[in-house]
TORFI-862535 format. One record per residue (C-alpha): chain; x, y, z; residue number from 1. Coordinates in nm, 2 decimals. Example, Ala and Ser with C-alpha at 12.3 -4.5 7.8 and 13.67 -1.06 7.14 Angstrom:
residues 2
pt ch A&c1 1.23&c2 -0.45&c3 0.78&i 1
pt ch A&c1 1.37&c2 -0.11&c3 0.71&i 2
END
This chain:
residues 243
pt ch A&c1 -3.95&c2 2.30&c3 1.77&i 1
pt ch A&c1 -3.93&c2 2.16&c3 1.41&i 2
pt ch A&c1 -4.21&c2 2.28&c3 1.18&i 3
pt ch A&c1 -4.43&c2 2.01&c3 1.04&i 4
pt ch A&c1 -4.44&c2 1.95&c3 0.67&i 5
pt ch A&c1 -4.74&c2 2.12&c3 0.49&i 6
pt ch A&c1 -5.03&c2 1.90&c3 0.41&i 7
pt ch A&c1 -5.03&c2 1.80&c3 0.04&i 8
pt ch A&c1 -5.33&c2 1.93&c3 -0.15&i 9
pt ch A&c1 -5.61&c2 1.69&c3 -0.21&i 10
pt ch A&c1 -5.68&c2 1.53&c3 -0.55&i 11
pt ch A&c1 -5.98&c2 1.65&c3 -0.74&i 12
pt ch A&c1 -6.17&c2 1.43&c3 -0.99&i 13
pt ch A&c1 -6.36&c2 1.63&c3 -1.26&i 14
pt ch A&c1 -6.60&c2 1.39&c3 -1.43&i 15
pt ch A&c1 -6.55&c2 1.38&c3 -1.81&i 16
pt ch A&c1 -6.77&c2 1.11&c3 -1.93&i 17
pt ch A&c1 -6.95&c2 0.79&c3 -1.84&i 18
pt ch A&c1 -7.04&c2 0.55&c3 -2.13&i 19
pt ch A&c1 -7.15&c2 0.19&c3 -2.18&i 20
pt ch A&c1 -6.90&c2 -0.07&c3 -2.28&i 21
pt ch A&c1 -6.98&c2 -0.34&c3 -2.54&i 22
pt ch A&c1 -6.82&c2 -0.60&c3 -2.31&i 23
pt ch A&c1 -6.64&c2 -0.58&c3 -1.98&i 24
pt ch A&c1 -6.27&c2 -0.53&c3 -2.06&i 25
pt ch A&c1 -6.00&c2 -0.72&c3 -1.89&i 26
pt ch A&c1 -5.77&c2 -0.42&c3 -1.87&i 27
pt ch A&c1 -5.72&c2 -0.06&c3 -1.98&i 28
pt ch A&c1 -5.41&c2 0.05&c3 -2.17&i 29
pt ch A&c1 -5.28&c2 0.33&c3 -2.38&i 30
pt ch A&c1 -5.10&c2 0.28&c3 -2.71&i 31
pt ch A&c1 -5.20&c2 0.59&c3 -2.90&i 32
pt ch A&c1 -5.20&c2 0.95&c3 -2.76&i 33
pt ch A&c1 -5.54&c2 1.08&c3 -2.67&i 34
pt ch A&c1 -5.70&c2 0.73&c3 -2.66&i 35
pt ch A&c1 -5.77&c2 0.45&c3 -2.43&i 36
pt ch A&c1 -5.77&c2 0.08&c3 -2.53&i 37
pt ch A&c1 -6.01&c2 -0.17&c3 -2.38&i 38
pt ch A&c1 -5.84&c2 -0.50&c3 -2.39&i 39
pt ch A&c1 -6.00&c2 -0.84&c3 -2.36&i 40
pt ch A&c1 -5.77&c2 -1.14&c3 -2.43&i 41
pt ch A&c1 -5.64&c2 -1.11&c3 -2.78&i 42
pt ch A&c1 -5.86&c2 -0.82&c3 -2.89&i 43
pt ch A&c1 -5.90&c2 -0.45&c3 -2.82&i 44
pt ch A&c1 -6.14&c2 -0.16&c3 -2.87&i 45
pt ch A&c1 -6.02&c2 0.20&c3 -2.88&i 46
pt ch A&c1 -6.20&c2 0.50&c3 -2.74&i 47
pt ch A&c1 -6.12&c2 0.87&c3 -2.76&i 48
pt ch A&c1 -6.00&c2 0.99&c3 -2.43&i 49
pt ch A&c1 -6.17&c2 1.33&c3 -2.45&i 50
pt ch A&c1 -6.53&c2 1.20&c3 -2.48&i 51
pt ch A&c1 -6.52&c2 0.82&c3 -2.45&i 52
pt ch A&c1 -6.65&c2 0.77&c3 -2.81&i 53
pt ch A&c1 -6.54&c2 0.45&c3 -2.99&i 54
pt ch A&c1 -6.31&c2 0.50&c3 -3.28&i 55
pt ch A&c1 -6.24&c2 0.14&c3 -3.37&i 56
pt ch A&c1 -6.43&c2 -0.19&c3 -3.35&i 57
pt ch A&c1 -6.27&c2 -0.50&c3 -3.21&i 58
pt ch A&c1 -5.93&c2 -0.56&c3 -3.35&i 59
pt ch A&c1 -5.63&c2 -0.77&c3 -3.26&i 60
pt ch A&c1 -5.45&c2 -0.65&c3 -2.96&i 61
pt ch A&c1 -5.08&c2 -0.57&c3 -2.99&i 62
pt ch A&c1 -4.82&c2 -0.83&c3 -2.90&i 63
pt ch A&c1 -4.72&c2 -0.84&c3 -2.53&i 64
pt ch A&c1 -4.41&c2 -0.64&c3 -2.44&i 65
pt ch A&c1 -4.08&c2 -0.81&c3 -2.43&i 66
pt ch A&c1 -3.97&c2 -0.99&c3 -2.11&i 67
pt ch A&c1 -3.83&c2 -0.76&c3 -1.84&i 68
pt ch A&c1 -3.46&c2 -0.77&c3 -1.81&i 69
pt ch A&c1 -3.36&c2 -1.02&c3 -1.55&i 70
pt ch A&c1 -3.66&c2 -1.25&c3 -1.61&i 71
pt ch A&c1 -3.42&c2 -1.51&c3 -1.75&i 72
pt ch A&c1 -3.22&c2 -1.51&c3 -1.42&i 73
pt ch A&c1 -3.55&c2 -1.54&c3 -1.22&i 74
pt ch A&c1 -3.65&c2 -1.84&c3 -1.43&i 75
pt ch A&c1 -3.35&c2 -2.03&c3 -1.30&i 76
pt ch A&c1 -3.50&c2 -2.01&c3 -0.95&i 77
pt ch A&c1 -3.79&c2 -2.25&c3 -0.90&i 78
pt ch A&c1 -3.85&c2 -2.11&c3 -0.55&i 79
pt ch A&c1 -4.01&c2 -1.81&c3 -0.73&i 80
pt ch A&c1 -4.27&c2 -2.01&c3 -0.92&i 81
pt ch A&c1 -4.60&c2 -1.84&c3 -0.92&i 82
pt ch A&c1 -4.46&c2 -1.49&c3 -0.88&i 83
pt ch A&c1 -4.61&c2 -1.18&c3 -1.02&i 84
pt ch A&c1 -4.45&c2 -0.99&c3 -1.31&i 85
pt ch A&c1 -4.12&c2 -0.84&c3 -1.21&i 86
pt ch A&c1 -4.05&c2 -0.46&c3 -1.20&i 87
pt ch A&c1 -3.69&c2 -0.35&c3 -1.26&i 88
pt ch A&c1 -3.53&c2 -0.09&c3 -1.03&i 89
pt ch A&c1 -3.16&c2 -0.01&c3 -0.99&i 90
pt ch A&c1 -3.02&c2 -0.36&c3 -1.06&i 91
pt ch A&c1 -3.31&c2 -0.53&c3 -0.87&i 92
pt ch A&c1 -3.61&c2 -0.72&c3 -0.99&i 93
pt ch A&c1 -3.91&c2 -0.65&c3 -0.76&i 94
pt ch A&c1 -4.20&c2 -0.90&c3 -0.75&i 95
pt ch A&c1 -4.46&c2 -1.05&c3 -0.52&i 96
pt ch A&c1 -4.51&c2 -1.41&c3 -0.42&i 97
pt ch A&c1 -4.89&c2 -1.41&c3 -0.39&i 98
pt ch A&c1 -4.93&c2 -1.72&c3 -0.17&i 99
pt ch A&c1 -4.68&c2 -1.59&c3 0.09&i 100
pt ch A&c1 -4.78&c2 -1.23&c3 0.08&i 101
pt ch A&c1 -4.41&c2 -1.15&c3 0.03&i 102
pt ch A&c1 -4.25&c2 -0.87&c3 -0.17&i 103
pt ch A&c1 -3.91&c2 -0.98&c3 -0.30&i 104
pt ch A&c1 -3.62&c2 -0.77&c3 -0.42&i 105
pt ch A&c1 -3.39&c2 -0.99&c3 -0.63&i 106
pt ch A&c1 -3.03&c2 -0.88&c3 -0.70&i 107
pt ch A&c1 -2.99&c2 -0.96&c3 -1.08&i 108
pt ch A&c1 -2.61&c2 -0.94&c3 -1.08&i 109
pt ch A&c1 -2.56&c2 -1.16&c3 -0.77&i 110
pt ch A&c1 -2.87&c2 -1.37&c3 -0.84&i 111
pt ch A&c1 -2.98&c2 -1.37&c3 -0.48&i 112
pt ch A&c1 -3.25&c2 -1.20&c3 -0.26&i 113
pt ch A&c1 -3.15&c2 -0.85&c3 -0.16&i 114
pt ch A&c1 -3.44&c2 -0.81&c3 0.08&i 115
pt ch A&c1 -3.79&c2 -0.93&c3 0.15&i 116
pt ch A&c1 -4.10&c2 -0.76&c3 0.29&i 117
pt ch A&c1 -4.39&c2 -0.95&c3 0.44&i 118
pt ch A&c1 -4.75&c2 -0.82&c3 0.42&i 119
pt ch A&c1 -5.01&c2 -0.94&c3 0.66&i 120
pt ch A&c1 -5.20&c2 -1.13&c3 0.38&i 121
pt ch A&c1 -5.17&c2 -1.24&c3 0.02&i 122
pt ch A&c1 -5.09&c2 -1.00&c3 -0.26&i 123
pt ch A&c1 -5.20&c2 -1.09&c3 -0.61&i 124
pt ch A&c1 -5.07&c2 -0.81&c3 -0.83&i 125
pt ch A&c1 -4.73&c2 -0.69&c3 -0.92&i 126
pt ch A&c1 -4.58&c2 -0.40&c3 -0.72&i 127
pt ch A&c1 -4.52&c2 -0.05&c3 -0.86&i 128
pt ch A&c1 -4.21&c2 0.16&c3 -0.81&i 129
pt ch A&c1 -4.21&c2 0.54&c3 -0.81&i 130
pt ch A&c1 -3.95&c2 0.78&c3 -0.68&i 131
pt ch A&c1 -3.76&c2 0.50&c3 -0.50&i 132
pt ch A&c1 -4.07&c2 0.37&c3 -0.33&i 133
pt ch A&c1 -4.25&c2 0.04&c3 -0.38&i 134
pt ch A&c1 -4.63&c2 0.04&c3 -0.36&i 135
pt ch A&c1 -4.79&c2 -0.30&c3 -0.28&i 136
pt ch A&c1 -5.16&c2 -0.39&c3 -0.23&i 137
pt ch A&c1 -5.28&c2 -0.68&c3 -0.02&i 138
pt ch A&c1 -5.59&c2 -0.88&c3 0.05&i 139
pt ch A&c1 -5.57&c2 -0.76&c3 0.42&i 140
pt ch A&c1 -5.73&c2 -0.43&c3 0.29&i 141
pt ch A&c1 -5.40&c2 -0.25&c3 0.32&i 142
pt ch A&c1 -5.18&c2 -0.05&c3 0.09&i 143
pt ch A&c1 -4.81&c2 -0.07&c3 0.18&i 144
pt ch A&c1 -4.53&c2 0.16&c3 0.08&i 145
pt ch A&c1 -4.17&c2 0.04&c3 0.13&i 146
pt ch A&c1 -3.83&c2 0.19&c3 0.04&i 147
pt ch A&c1 -3.70&c2 0.02&c3 -0.27&i 148
pt ch A&c1 -3.34&c2 0.03&c3 -0.16&i 149
pt ch A&c1 -3.39&c2 -0.18&c3 0.15&i 150
pt ch A&c1 -3.75&c2 -0.29&c3 0.20&i 151
pt ch A&c1 -3.81&c2 -0.08&c3 0.51&i 152
pt ch A&c1 -4.18&c2 0.00&c3 0.55&i 153
pt ch A&c1 -4.25&c2 0.37&c3 0.51&i 154
pt ch A&c1 -4.63&c2 0.36&c3 0.58&i 155
pt ch A&c1 -4.93&c2 0.14&c3 0.57&i 156
pt ch A&c1 -5.29&c2 0.25&c3 0.52&i 157
pt ch A&c1 -5.62&c2 0.07&c3 0.53&i 158
pt ch A&c1 -5.86&c2 0.09&c3 0.23&i 159
pt ch A&c1 -6.23&c2 0.04&c3 0.24&i 160
pt ch A&c1 -6.20&c2 -0.33&c3 0.13&i 161
pt ch A&c1 -5.96&c2 -0.59&c3 0.00&i 162
pt ch A&c1 -5.72&c2 -0.48&c3 -0.27&i 163
pt ch A&c1 -5.67&c2 -0.73&c3 -0.56&i 164
pt ch A&c1 -5.65&c2 -0.48&c3 -0.85&i 165
pt ch A&c1 -5.33&c2 -0.29&c3 -0.96&i 166
pt ch A&c1 -5.28&c2 0.07&c3 -0.85&i 167
pt ch A&c1 -5.27&c2 0.38&c3 -1.06&i 168
pt ch A&c1 -5.02&c2 0.66&c3 -1.00&i 169
pt ch A&c1 -5.05&c2 1.03&c3 -1.06&i 170
pt ch A&c1 -4.82&c2 1.30&c3 -0.93&i 171
pt ch A&c1 -4.73&c2 1.14&c3 -0.60&i 172
pt ch A&c1 -5.08&c2 1.00&c3 -0.55&i 173
pt ch A&c1 -5.17&c2 0.63&c3 -0.54&i 174
pt ch A&c1 -5.52&c2 0.54&c3 -0.66&i 175
pt ch A&c1 -5.68&c2 0.21&c3 -0.56&i 176
pt ch A&c1 -6.00&c2 0.02&c3 -0.64&i 177
pt ch A&c1 -6.11&c2 -0.16&c3 -0.32&i 178
pt ch A&c1 -6.30&c2 -0.48&c3 -0.40&i 179
pt ch A&c1 -6.68&c2 -0.43&c3 -0.40&i 180
pt ch A&c1 -6.66&c2 -0.07&c3 -0.31&i 181
pt ch A&c1 -6.86&c2 0.20&c3 -0.50&i 182
pt ch A&c1 -6.56&c2 0.44&c3 -0.52&i 183
pt ch A&c1 -6.19&c2 0.46&c3 -0.58&i 184
pt ch A&c1 -5.96&c2 0.59&c3 -0.31&i 185
pt ch A&c1 -5.65&c2 0.80&c3 -0.34&i 186
pt ch A&c1 -5.36&c2 0.83&c3 -0.10&i 187
pt ch A&c1 -5.05&c2 1.06&c3 -0.09&i 188
pt ch A&c1 -4.73&c2 0.87&c3 -0.17&i 189
pt ch A&c1 -4.52&c2 1.07&c3 0.07&i 190
pt ch A&c1 -4.71&c2 0.96&c3 0.39&i 191
pt ch A&c1 -5.01&c2 0.75&c3 0.30&i 192
pt ch A&c1 -5.26&c2 1.02&c3 0.40&i 193
pt ch A&c1 -5.59&c2 1.03&c3 0.22&i 194
pt ch A&c1 -5.60&c2 1.23&c3 -0.09&i 195
pt ch A&c1 -5.96&c2 1.20&c3 -0.22&i 196
pt ch A&c1 -6.23&c2 0.96&c3 -0.36&i 197
pt ch A&c1 -6.39&c2 0.91&c3 -0.70&i 198
pt ch A&c1 -6.75&c2 0.78&c3 -0.70&i 199
pt ch A&c1 -6.84&c2 0.50&c3 -0.95&i 200
pt ch A&c1 -7.21&c2 0.58&c3 -0.96&i 201
pt ch A&c1 -7.45&c2 0.45&c3 -0.70&i 202
pt ch A&c1 -7.39&c2 0.22&c3 -0.40&i 203
pt ch A&c1 -7.42&c2 -0.09&c3 -0.61&i 204
pt ch A&c1 -7.13&c2 -0.01&c3 -0.84&i 205
pt ch A&c1 -6.79&c2 -0.17&c3 -0.82&i 206
pt ch A&c1 -6.47&c2 -0.15&c3 -1.03&i 207
pt ch A&c1 -6.41&c2 -0.44&c3 -1.27&i 208
pt ch A&c1 -6.07&c2 -0.33&c3 -1.39&i 209
pt ch A&c1 -5.78&c2 -0.16&c3 -1.23&i 210
pt ch A&c1 -5.79&c2 0.22&c3 -1.27&i 211
pt ch A&c1 -5.56&c2 0.36&c3 -1.54&i 212
pt ch A&c1 -5.42&c2 0.71&c3 -1.57&i 213
pt ch A&c1 -5.36&c2 0.84&c3 -1.92&i 214
pt ch A&c1 -5.26&c2 1.20&c3 -1.99&i 215
pt ch A&c1 -5.40&c2 1.32&c3 -1.66&i 216
pt ch A&c1 -5.73&c2 1.14&c3 -1.72&i 217
pt ch A&c1 -5.84&c2 0.86&c3 -1.49&i 218
pt ch A&c1 -6.04&c2 0.58&c3 -1.66&i 219
pt ch A&c1 -6.20&c2 0.28&c3 -1.49&i 220
pt ch A&c1 -6.45&c2 0.01&c3 -1.60&i 221
pt ch A&c1 -6.73&c2 -0.06&c3 -1.35&i 222
pt ch A&c1 -7.05&c2 -0.26&c3 -1.32&i 223
pt ch A&c1 -7.35&c2 -0.28&c3 -1.08&i 224
pt ch A&c1 -7.40&c2 -0.59&c3 -0.86&i 225
pt ch A&c1 -7.62&c2 -0.84&c3 -1.04&i 226
pt ch A&c1 -7.56&c2 -0.69&c3 -1.38&i 227
pt ch A&c1 -7.34&c2 -0.82&c3 -1.66&i 228
pt ch A&c1 -7.33&c2 -0.48&c3 -1.83&i 229
pt ch A&c1 -7.02&c2 -0.27&c3 -1.78&i 230
pt ch A&c1 -6.97&c2 0.11&c3 -1.81&i 231
pt ch A&c1 -6.66&c2 0.32&c3 -1.85&i 232
pt ch A&c1 -6.61&c2 0.63&c3 -1.63&i 233
pt ch A&c1 -6.34&c2 0.90&c3 -1.68&i 234
pt ch A&c1 -6.23&c2 1.20&c3 -1.48&i 235
pt ch A&c1 -5.98&c2 1.48&c3 -1.53&i 236
pt ch A&c1 -5.73&c2 1.48&c3 -1.24&i 237
pt ch A&c1 -5.61&c2 1.80&c3 -1.10&i 238
pt ch A&c1 -5.45&c2 1.94&c3 -0.78&i 239
pt ch A&c1 -5.70&c2 2.06&c3 -0.52&i 240
pt ch A&c1 -5.73&c2 2.44&c3 -0.52&i 241
pt ch A&c1 -5.58&c2 2.47&c3 -0.87&i 242
pt ch A&c1 -5.90&c2 2.62&c3 -1.01&i 243
END
């Protein structure tokens, strides 16, 4: 009788800091080691990762990254209008068609679709690729994982609510921010099993940005229902049982 694979250790979230934000950022990013950028349109504010203290006022945000290789080929295909940003992988461009709830793998050399995967509802953010697996969130409350080589579904797991924010990745864990939920959820990349939760304060809190993982630190912006004020919350990530 074959032995079952050991259960992966859970993910532990050690709270580092929780600070108010001047304004609600549109996204979180990292351009300088040891820091996190709060971006809002054309401006950014920089905080220290260790304690959340602001080290710069508002300043111009850096120019957007150059176009992904293959975007020129995709632009020649009007049937892909409205797609998400594309992610390159082994000669393919991977992207989602939000209105169709479809994940597309486009062969850049042959300029044709290599495979498609259909979620049960719309997906509004670009997929992510890690270790040959594509992770996709959907408004049907599910997180999907498919094989990048052929689009075969590996697993599907239901989150607490709709998923319309991008995922964060850390050591074979996928972290999501369910819409309107007071906590983030983590899942194991290998099989979709649950890997832990990170509370965003009280029951009225909900994420307003996608979570970001920077140097083993998880950062997310959140707000309470009925409040225009945002806060930033950070936690050190570590393997369960690591001490």
